[in-house]
LOSETOR-199336 format. One line per field, with one value per residue (C-alpha): residue in three letters; x, z, y; residue number from 1. Coordinates in Angstrom, 1 decimal. Layout:
<atoms>
aa	c(ala  ...)
c1	c(X  ...)
c3	c(Z  ...)
c2	c(Y  ...)
i	c(NUM  ...)
</atoms>
This chain:
<atoms>
aa	c(met  arg  asp  leu  ile  lys  gly  phe  lys  ser  leu  val  thr  glu  asn  phe  asp  arg  glu  val  asp  glu  glu  arg  gly  pro  leu  leu  ser  ser  thr  ala  ser  ser  ile  lys  ser  tyr  gly  thr  val  phe  gly  val  ser  asp  thr  glu  gln  ser  tyr  asn  gly  ser  cys  asp  glu  lys  met  thr  lys  ser  lys  ser  ile  met  pro  ile  ser  thr  lys  ile  leu  lys  lys  gln  leu  ser  lys  lys  tyr  ser  leu  asp  leu  tyr  pro  ser  gln  ile  leu  asp  ala  tyr  leu  ser  lys  asp  ile  leu  ser  asp  asn  leu  ser  thr  lys  lys  arg  ala  his  ser  pro  phe  pro  asp  ser  glu  glu  lys  lys  glu  glu  glu  lys  lys  asn  ser  ser  val  val  thr  ile  phe  ala  val  trp  asn  thr  met  leu  gly  ser  ser  leu  leu  ala  ile  ser  trp  gly  ile  glu  lys  thr  gly  leu  phe  pro  gly  ile  ile  leu  asn  phe  leu  ile  gly  ala  ile  cys  leu  tyr  thr  ala  tyr  leu  leu  leu  arg  val  asn  glu  lys  his  ser  val  ile  gly  glu  arg  cys  glu  val  pro  glu  leu  cys  arg  met  leu  leu  gly  arg  trp  ala  glu  val  leu  ala  lys  val  phe  ser  met  ile  val  leu  phe  gly  ala  asn  ile  val  tyr  trp  ile  leu  met  ser  asn  phe  leu  tyr  asn  leu  val  tyr  ser  ile  his  gly  phe  ile  tyr  asp  ser  gln  glu  his  asp  asn  ile  ser  val  ile  cys  pro  lys  glu  gln  his  pro  val  asn  val  thr  ala  ile  thr  asn  thr  ala  ile  asp  val  gly  gly  pro  phe  tyr  phe  asp  lys  tyr  trp  asn  leu  tyr  ser  thr  val  pro  val  ile  leu  ala  phe  ile  ile  phe  pro  leu  leu  asn  phe  lys  asn  ala  gln  ile  phe  met  arg  phe  asn  ser  leu  gly  thr  ile  ser  ile  val  tyr  leu  ile  gly  phe  ser  phe  val  lys  phe  phe  thr  trp  gly  ile  asn  trp  pro  asp  val  ser  val  val  phe  ser  leu  lys  pro  thr  phe  ala  ala  leu  ser  gly  met  leu  thr  met  ser  tyr  phe  ile  his  asn  ile  ile  ile  ser  met  met  lys  asn  asn  arg  his  gln  glu  asn  asn  gly  arg  asp  leu  thr  ile  ala  phe  ala  leu  val  thr  phe  thr  tyr  ser  ala  ile  gly  gly  leu  leu  tyr  ile  ser  phe  pro  leu  ser  lys  trp  cys  ile  glu  asp  asn  ile  leu  asn  asn  phe  gly  lys  phe  asp  lys  leu  val  leu  phe  gly  arg  ala  leu  leu  phe  phe  gln  leu  ser  thr  val  phe  pro  leu  leu  ala  tyr  met  leu  arg  lys  asp  ile  phe  ser  tyr  leu  ser  phe  leu  lys  glu  asp  glu  lys  lys  phe  arg  tyr  ile  pro  val  ile  ile  met  asn  ala  ile  leu  val  val  ile  cys  ile  leu  phe  ala  cys  phe  ile  pro  arg  ile  gly  thr  ile  ile  arg  tyr  ile  gly  ala  leu  ser  gly  met  val  tyr  val  phe  met  met  pro  asn  leu  leu  asn  ile  tyr  ser  leu  arg  lys  glu  asn  lys  leu  thr  ser  leu  arg  leu  phe  phe  his  val  thr  ile  ile  val  ile  gly  ile  leu  asn  leu  leu  ser  gln  phe  ile  ile  ser  asp  asp)
c1	c(69.7  67.4  66.4  62.8  61.7  60.8  58.3  56.9  56.2  53.3  51.9  51.6  50.0  47.5  43.8  42.4  40.9  37.1  35.8  32.3  30.1  28.3  25.6  24.6  24.5  22.3  22.1  25.8  27.5  29.6  32.7  34.8  36.9  33.9  33.3  36.7  36.7  33.5  33.1  29.9  27.1  24.6  25.3  28.6  30.7  33.6  36.9  39.5  42.8  45.9  49.1  50.6  48.0  46.8  45.8  43.2  42.5  40.2  37.7  34.4  31.8  28.5  26.0  22.5  21.8  21.5  18.8  20.1  20.2  21.0  23.7  25.6  25.2  26.4  29.4  30.4  29.9  31.8  34.6  34.5  34.1  35.6  32.4  29.9  26.7  23.2  20.3  19.0  22.4  22.8  19.5  20.4  23.7  22.0  19.3  22.1  23.9  27.0  27.7  27.4  30.3  33.9  34.3  32.2  31.7  32.9  29.2  28.4  31.4  30.7  28.6  31.4  34.1  36.8  35.9  39.3  40.3  40.5  42.5  44.9  45.3  46.0  48.6  50.2  50.7  53.1  56.7  58.7  61.5  64.2  62.5  61.9  65.6  66.8  64.3  65.7  69.1  68.5  66.8  69.6  72.3  72.5  74.9  76.7  78.5  80.4  81.5  82.1  86.0  86.3  84.6  87.0  89.9  88.5  88.4  91.3  90.8  90.0  88.4  86.3  85.0  84.5  82.3  80.4  79.4  78.5  76.3  74.8  73.9  72.3  70.4  69.1  68.1  66.0  64.4  63.4  61.9  59.7  58.3  57.7  55.9  53.9  52.8  51.8  50.0  48.8  45.2  44.6  44.2  45.5  48.9  50.7  53.9  56.2  54.5  51.1  52.8  54.4  51.1  49.2  51.8  53.9  51.7  51.2  54.5  56.3  54.4  55.2  58.9  58.9  57.3  59.6  62.7  61.3  61.1  64.7  65.9  64.0  65.5  68.9  68.6  67.5  70.5  73.0  71.4  71.5  75.3  75.9  73.9  75.8  79.1  78.1  76.7  79.9  82.2  80.1  80.2  83.9  84.7  82.9  84.4  87.8  87.2  86.2  89.0  92.0  91.2  94.7  96.1  94.0  94.3  97.1  95.6  93.6  93.9  94.2  94.2  92.0  93.2  96.6  97.3  99.6  99.0  101.4  99.8  96.2  97.0  98.7  95.7  93.3  94.9  95.0  91.6  89.6  91.3  88.8  90.7  90.3  89.5  87.0  87.8  85.4  85.7  84.8  81.3  81.2  82.1  81.1  80.5  78.6  77.1  76.5  74.0  72.1  72.1  70.9  67.9  66.6  66.7  65.4  62.7  60.2  60.3  59.2  55.7  53.8  50.6  52.1  55.4  54.4  56.2  59.6  58.9  59.3  63.0  63.4  65.2  68.1  68.9  69.8  71.8  73.8  74.7  75.7  77.9  79.5  80.3  81.9  83.7  85.2  86.4  87.9  89.8  91.1  92.4  93.9  95.6  96.7  97.1  98.6  98.8  99.3  101.2  100.4  99.5  96.9  95.4  94.9  94.6  91.3  91.5  89.7  87.6  85.8  82.5  82.4  81.9  79.3  77.3  77.3  76.6  73.5  72.2  73.4  71.5  68.4  65.3  63.3  60.7  59.4  60.5  56.9  55.5  58.2  58.1  54.4  54.5  56.5  54.5  55.8  55.4  56.8  60.2  60.4  63.2  65.2  64.8  65.7  68.8  69.9  69.3  71.2  74.0  74.2  74.2  76.9  79.1  78.6  79.6  82.6  83.8  83.4  84.9  87.6  88.7  88.9  90.6  93.3  93.9  93.9  97.4  97.9  97.9  94.9  94.1  93.4  90.4  87.4  83.7  82.6  85.2  84.7  86.2  89.6  89.4  90.4  87.5  88.5  88.3  85.9  84.6  84.1  82.5  79.9  79.3  78.6  76.3  74.4  74.1  73.2  70.2  69.2  69.3  67.4  64.5  64.9  65.2  61.7  60.3  62.1  60.7  57.4  57.4  58.8  56.0  53.2  54.7  54.9  51.5  49.9  50.6  49.2  45.5  45.0  47.6  46.5  46.5  43.0  43.2  40.6  41.9  45.7  47.0  50.2  50.9  51.8  53.6  55.8  56.6  57.5  59.7  61.5  62.4  63.7  65.7  67.3  68.4  70.0  71.8  73.2  74.5  76.0  77.8  79.0  78.9  79.3  80.5  78.3  80.2  79.8  75.9  75.2  76.9  75.2  71.6  72.3  73.3  70.5  67.6  69.2  69.2  65.3  64.4  67.2  68.2  65.4  62.0  62.3  63.6  61.0  58.3  59.7  60.2  56.6  55.5  57.5  56.0  52.5  53.2  54.9  58.2  60.4  63.3  66.1  68.6  66.4  65.7  69.4  70.2  67.7  68.7  72.3  71.3  69.6  72.6  74.8  72.6  72.9  76.8  76.8  75.0  77.1  80.4  79.6  80.2  83.7  85.4  86.6  86.4  89.8)
c3	c(87.5  86.4  89.9  89.3  86.0  87.0  89.8  87.6  84.8  86.7  87.6  84.2  82.8  85.5  85.2  87.9  90.8  91.5  95.0  96.3  98.2  100.6  101.5  97.9  97.2  99.8  97.7  98.0  100.5  103.1  101.6  99.9  98.0  96.0  94.6  93.6  91.7  90.0  89.0  89.2  88.6  91.2  91.0  92.8  92.6  90.3  92.0  90.4  92.0  91.6  90.0  93.6  94.6  97.8  100.5  102.4  100.4  97.5  95.8  95.1  92.7  93.3  90.8  91.0  91.3  88.0  87.1  87.2  83.7  82.5  80.2  83.0  85.3  82.5  82.0  85.5  86.2  83.0  84.3  87.5  86.3  82.8  81.4  78.8  81.2  80.0  81.4  83.8  85.2  85.8  87.6  89.8  90.5  91.3  93.6  95.5  95.9  94.5  92.6  95.9  97.8  96.9  99.6  98.4  100.1  98.5  98.1  96.2  93.9  93.2  90.1  88.2  86.8  87.3  90.6  91.4  87.9  88.8  91.9  89.9  87.2  89.7  91.4  88.1  87.5  90.4  90.2  91.7  94.1  91.5  89.1  92.1  93.1  89.6  89.1  92.2  91.1  87.6  88.9  91.2  88.8  86.5  85.7  89.0  87.4  85.3  88.3  90.9  90.2  90.4  93.9  94.9  93.8  96.0  99.0  98.6  97.5  100.6  102.5  99.4  99.4  103.0  102.7  99.8  102.1  105.0  102.9  101.2  104.6  105.9  102.6  102.9  106.5  105.8  102.8  104.8  107.4  104.8  103.8  107.5  108.4  105.3  106.1  109.7  108.9  105.2  104.4  103.3  99.4  98.8  97.3  99.7  98.8  101.1  101.0  101.8  104.8  106.0  105.8  107.6  110.5  110.7  109.1  106.0  106.3  105.9  102.8  101.3  102.1  100.7  97.5  97.0  97.4  95.1  92.5  93.3  92.4  89.1  88.3  89.0  87.1  84.0  84.3  84.7  81.8  79.5  80.3  79.6  76.2  75.2  75.9  74.1  71.1  70.9  71.0  68.6  65.8  66.6  66.1  63.0  61.6  62.5  60.9  57.7  57.4  59.3  60.8  60.6  63.0  66.0  66.6  69.1  71.6  74.3  77.6  78.0  81.0  80.3  83.5  82.1  80.5  77.7  76.7  73.9  72.0  72.4  71.1  68.0  67.3  67.9  65.4  62.6  63.4  63.3  60.2  57.4  55.0  54.1  56.6  58.5  61.5  63.0  66.5  65.7  65.2  67.2  70.8  73.8  76.0  73.6  70.5  71.1  74.2  71.9  68.9  71.3  72.3  68.7  68.8  72.4  72.8  70.3  72.3  75.6  74.3  74.0  75.9  77.8  77.9  77.4  74.0  75.7  78.3  75.6  75.4  79.3  78.6  77.2  80.6  81.5  78.2  78.8  82.4  81.3  78.6  81.1  83.5  80.7  79.4  82.9  83.0  79.5  80.3  83.7  81.7  79.2  81.4  84.2  87.8  88.3  92.2  93.4  96.5  99.6  101.4  98.8  99.0  102.6  103.8  104.0  101.9  103.3  100.2  101.1  101.4  97.5  97.6  100.3  98.7  95.4  96.9  98.6  95.0  93.8  96.4  96.1  95.6  98.6  96.8  94.7  96.9  98.2  94.8  93.6  96.5  96.5  93.3  94.9  94.8  98.3  100.5  103.5  101.6  101.0  103.6  102.2  98.6  99.3  101.1  98.2  95.8  97.8  98.1  94.3  93.8  96.5  94.7  91.2  92.5  94.3  91.6  88.7  90.6  92.2  89.0  86.9  89.8  90.3  86.5  85.4  83.8  84.3  87.6  89.6  89.9  86.2  86.6  85.5  86.9  83.5  83.1  79.4  79.0  80.0  76.8  73.2  71.0  68.5  71.1  69.3  72.6  74.0  70.7  70.8  74.6  73.9  71.1  73.2  76.3  74.1  72.7  76.2  77.6  74.9  75.8  79.5  79.5  78.3  81.0  83.7  82.1  82.0  85.7  86.7  84.7  86.4  89.9  89.3  87.6  90.4  92.8  90.3  90.1  87.1  85.2  86.4  83.3  82.1  80.6  77.9  77.2  76.8  76.8  74.8  75.8  79.4  78.6  76.0  78.3  81.2  78.9  77.3  80.9  81.9  78.6  79.1  82.5  81.4  78.5  81.1  83.3  80.3  79.2  82.5  85.2  83.1  86.2  86.7  89.8  91.5  90.6  91.7  95.1  95.9  94.9  96.4  99.8  99.9  98.7  100.8  103.8  103.6  101.9  103.0  106.4  107.9  106.8  107.2  110.8  111.8  110.4  112.4  115.6  115.3  114.8  117.7  119.8  119.0  119.7  123.0  122.0  121.5  124.0  124.5  122.6  119.8  119.7  119.9  117.1  114.6  115.5  115.0  111.4  110.8  112.2  109.6  106.7  108.0  108.3  104.7  103.4  105.1  104.2  100.5  100.9  102.4  99.9  96.4  93.3  92.0)
c2	c(56.4  53.7  52.8  54.4  52.9  49.3  50.5  53.3  51.0  49.6  52.9  54.3  51.3  50.3  51.4  53.6  51.6  51.4  52.1  51.8  54.0  51.8  54.5  54.8  51.1  49.2  46.0  45.6  43.4  45.0  43.3  46.1  43.5  42.2  45.6  46.1  42.9  43.1  46.7  49.0  46.6  47.9  51.6  51.9  55.1  55.7  56.6  58.6  58.1  60.2  59.0  58.6  56.0  57.5  54.9  56.9  60.2  59.4  61.6  59.6  60.6  58.7  57.7  56.7  52.9  51.2  48.8  45.2  43.8  40.3  41.7  43.2  40.3  37.9  40.2  40.2  36.4  35.7  37.6  35.6  32.1  32.5  30.9  31.7  31.5  31.2  33.4  30.5  30.2  33.9  34.0  31.2  33.0  36.2  34.6  32.8  36.2  34.7  38.0  40.0  38.6  37.8  35.3  32.5  29.3  26.0  25.0  28.2  27.8  24.1  24.7  26.2  23.9  26.5  28.2  29.6  30.7  34.3  33.7  31.6  34.2  36.9  34.5  33.9  37.6  37.8  37.1  34.1  34.9  34.6  37.1  39.5  39.3  40.0  42.8  44.7  43.9  45.2  48.3  49.6  49.1  52.1  55.0  54.6  51.6  54.2  56.2  53.5  53.2  57.1  56.9  54.2  56.4  59.1  56.7  54.1  50.5  48.6  51.4  51.9  48.4  48.4  51.7  50.0  47.2  49.5  51.8  48.8  47.2  50.5  50.9  47.3  47.7  50.9  49.3  46.4  48.8  50.4  46.9  46.0  49.2  49.0  45.5  46.6  49.9  50.0  49.3  45.7  45.7  49.2  50.3  52.4  54.1  56.0  59.4  57.8  56.0  59.2  61.1  58.3  57.8  61.1  63.8  65.9  67.5  64.0  63.3  66.7  66.1  62.6  63.8  66.8  64.7  62.2  64.7  65.9  62.4  62.4  65.9  65.0  61.6  63.6  66.0  63.0  61.2  64.4  64.8  61.2  61.3  64.3  62.7  59.5  61.3  63.4  60.5  58.3  61.1  61.8  58.3  57.9  61.0  59.6  56.3  57.9  60.5  59.2  55.7  54.1  56.8  55.7  52.1  52.1  54.4  52.6  54.5  58.2  60.6  63.6  65.4  65.9  69.2  68.2  64.5  64.1  61.2  62.4  66.0  64.5  62.3  65.2  67.6  64.9  63.4  66.7  68.2  67.9  70.2  73.8  76.5  74.2  72.1  69.4  70.5  74.1  73.0  69.6  70.7  68.6  71.6  73.9  72.6  68.9  69.5  71.8  69.4  66.6  68.6  68.6  64.8  64.2  67.0  65.8  62.4  64.2  65.4  62.2  61.7  58.8  57.0  53.5  53.1  53.7  50.9  48.3  49.1  48.7  45.3  47.2  48.3  44.7  44.2  47.2  46.3  42.8  44.4  46.7  43.7  41.7  44.9  45.3  41.7  41.9  45.1  43.4  40.4  42.6  45.2  42.8  43.9  47.4  48.0  51.5  52.4  50.4  53.5  54.4  50.8  50.6  54.3  56.1  59.3  62.6  62.6  59.3  61.3  61.4  57.7  57.6  60.2  58.5  55.1  56.5  57.2  53.8  51.9  54.2  52.1  53.0  55.0  52.0  49.1  48.6  48.2  45.9  43.6  43.6  41.7  38.8  35.6  34.6  37.6  35.7  35.6  39.4  39.8  37.0  37.9  41.7  40.7  38.5  41.3  43.9  41.4  40.9  44.7  45.1  42.4  44.0  47.4  46.1  43.9  46.4  49.2  47.1  45.4  48.6  50.5  47.6  47.1  50.7  51.1  54.8  56.9  56.2  59.8  59.9  57.9  59.8  59.9  58.5  55.6  55.5  58.9  57.1  55.1  56.2  57.1  54.5  51.5  49.0  47.7  51.2  52.4  49.7  50.3  54.0  53.2  50.7  53.1  56.2  54.3  52.9  56.4  58.1  55.8  56.1  60.0  60.4  58.1  60.2  63.3  62.0  60.8  64.3  66.0  63.8  64.6  68.3  68.6  66.7  69.7  72.2  71.9  74.0  71.7  68.4  66.0  64.8  61.3  62.3  65.8  66.2  69.8  70.1  73.6  73.3  69.9  71.6  74.4  72.1  70.0  73.0  74.3  70.7  70.6  74.2  73.4  70.0  71.9  74.4  71.6  69.8  72.9  74.3  71.5  68.3  66.2  63.3  62.2  65.5  65.5  61.9  62.4  65.7  64.4  61.0  62.6  65.1  62.6  59.8  61.9  61.9  58.6  56.4  57.5  59.7  58.5  54.9  55.2  57.8  55.5  52.5  54.5  55.5  51.8  50.5  53.3  52.4  48.8  49.8  48.1  51.3  50.9  53.4  51.1  50.9  54.6  55.4  53.0  54.5  58.1  57.3  56.1  59.5  61.4  59.4  60.6  64.2  64.0  62.3  65.4  68.1  66.4  66.9  70.6  70.3  68.1  68.7  66.6  67.6)
i	c(1  2  3  4  5  6  7  8  9  10  11  12  13  14  15  16  17  18  19  20  21  22  23  24  25  26  27  28  29  30  31  32  33  34  35  36  37  38  39  40  41  42  43  44  45  46  47  48  49  50  51  52  53  54  55  56  57  58  59  60  61  62  63  64  65  66  67  68  69  70  71  72  73  74  75  76  77  78  79  80  81  82  83  84  85  86  87  88  89  90  91  92  93  94  95  96  97  98  99  100  101  102  103  104  105  106  107  108  109  110  111  112  113  114  115  116  117  118  119  120  121  122  123  124  125  126  127  128  129  130  131  132  133  134  135  136  137  138  139  140  141  142  143  144  145  146  147  148  149  150  151  152  153  154  155  156  157  158  159  160  161  162  163  164  165  166  167  168  169  170  171  172  173  174  175  176  177  178  179  180  181  182  183  184  185  186  187  188  189  190  191  192  193  194  195  196  197  198  199  200  201  202  203  204  205  206  207  208  209  210  211  212  213  214  215  216  217  218  219  220  221  222  223  224  225  226  227  228  229  230  231  232  233  234  235  236  237  238  239  240  241  242  243  244  245  246  247  248  249  250  251  252  253  254  255  256  257  258  259  260  261  262  263  264  265  266  267  268  269  270  271  272  273  274  275  276  277  278  279  280  281  282  283  284  285  286  287  288  289  290  291  292  293  294  295  296  297  298  299  300  301  302  303  304  305  306  307  308  309  310  311  312  313  314  315  316  317  318  319  320  321  322  323  324  325  326  327  328  329  330  331  332  333  334  335  336  337  338  339  340  341  342  343  344  345  346  347  348  349  350  351  352  353  354  355  356  357  358  359  360  361  362  363  364  365  366  367  368  369  370  371  372  373  374  375  376  377  378  379  380  381  382  383  384  385  386  387  388  389  390  391  392  393  394  395  396  397  398  399  400  401  402  403  404  405  406  407  408  409  410  411  412  413  414  415  416  417  418  419  420  421  422  423  424  425  426  427  428  429  430  431  432  433  434  435  436  437  438  439  440  441  442  443  444  445  446  447  448  449  450  451  452  453  454  455  456  457  458  459  460  461  462  463  464  465  466  467  468  469  470  471  472  473  474  475  476  477  478  479  480  481  482  483  484  485  486  487  488  489  490  491  492  493  494  495  496  497  498  499  500  501  502  503  504  505  506  507  508  509  510  511  512  513  514  515  516  517  518  519  520  521  522  523  524  525  526  527  528  529  530  531  532  533  534  535  536  537  538  539  540  541  542  543  544  545  546  547  548  549  550  551  552  553  554  555  556  557  558  559  560)
</atoms>
């Protein structure tokens, strides 16, 4: 679940905004944008904004009006014009009230050789359409790539691909609704996310609901990543041990079926690989469902207690590397194995367990909680709809290609496909070994980010635990992280099924974030504009009902 990292990167690195109390600053112009650009020169109020970036609820602390000084004016004008101004120029600028307004006329800007330098810098910080498209594509692709073949097996090949396109289309439409509603109703110049829009248009209950289910997504992603890290760590150490003690015995095994009770070749290999000699056996102390998740805690837990998670954002590019590797790995295996078609009835018929794929895909296309922030950085806002459509099309194609290719070419019975496709490969496959090492390192840097985001969300609701930027309290942070790690260990030991967790979390959070809130917000917007017709109301209510049925169906199917 890397679909939250990109958007959160800007949230944890940005400085808190500054807001003006116009009643305390009579010398200021009425233009709020000028205050926001040039700071607190004339005694404006400092604003402390919460992590969620509220649009209309800000706590303002007013200060007394400061005397105007040449040093401060020089600093502010230097920021504006990127020049080293002399005192006489500063006085002229002040008397002409250039510093009081952000909307300067051409005549007033004429004395500066670079009048639009600030605007150009702001424009250069934004992304082009190509960068925006690939950012959305990279953000949505995550751990679901490992489970997409399993989902297709639960649905049927062609029905699975069709269902992939349908869920992708619904998620694209609801994500676009969020962008459109935000454009119509958000405060100009402010950063509004889904919870803020829900509060402004629907009420406080909708904001709370959106925030709670956003935390559920983070919590579920932490659990899935912990299970995957435990799996990768177990197999990496197991493979290294086998290469050291008995490497020549394992080169011929490439595909296995863990669901079979007595896989002859795998059993033989296991008995020879883990025997170190004497009374000790390797698997006695290196067990995937007992010792490994606990050992992993000693590696990861120290990384969770940093004051901020900026250091881990430097490794965010590994997400793209691992995705490209998985795509290349899928094509290599496809051309190596060839085509192994199952029965025609399995290819074209829709299985009764298809809801497993629909629940998982809701999580796979989940980007709705950060889509507003991501698309706001697009340099050409008029192309948001087109760029978002292209990005979703790329994601849909990637999921269909990876899942379909591995499903078609899988040489064993299709029911053997695991929810983590790497479990179907031998521990000594060189390509799989490198992929596990790459994914383990990537997830070990992403997990602290997710834990940090979850901690910030939970602490924001507890006033006595709200984090102070100047005073970092370790005890509440350590307790919070310890509880998270213990829960993740329990899941890794007793419910190590990432497919099951993804489909439940995806269906539950998707019902609120993907199916319900965007449509309710759009219904409110259409009603306010007197454009809500019976047909439109029926269409949006139908999408909400689909989300509810998608959640309920998860409880009536089995993963076996």
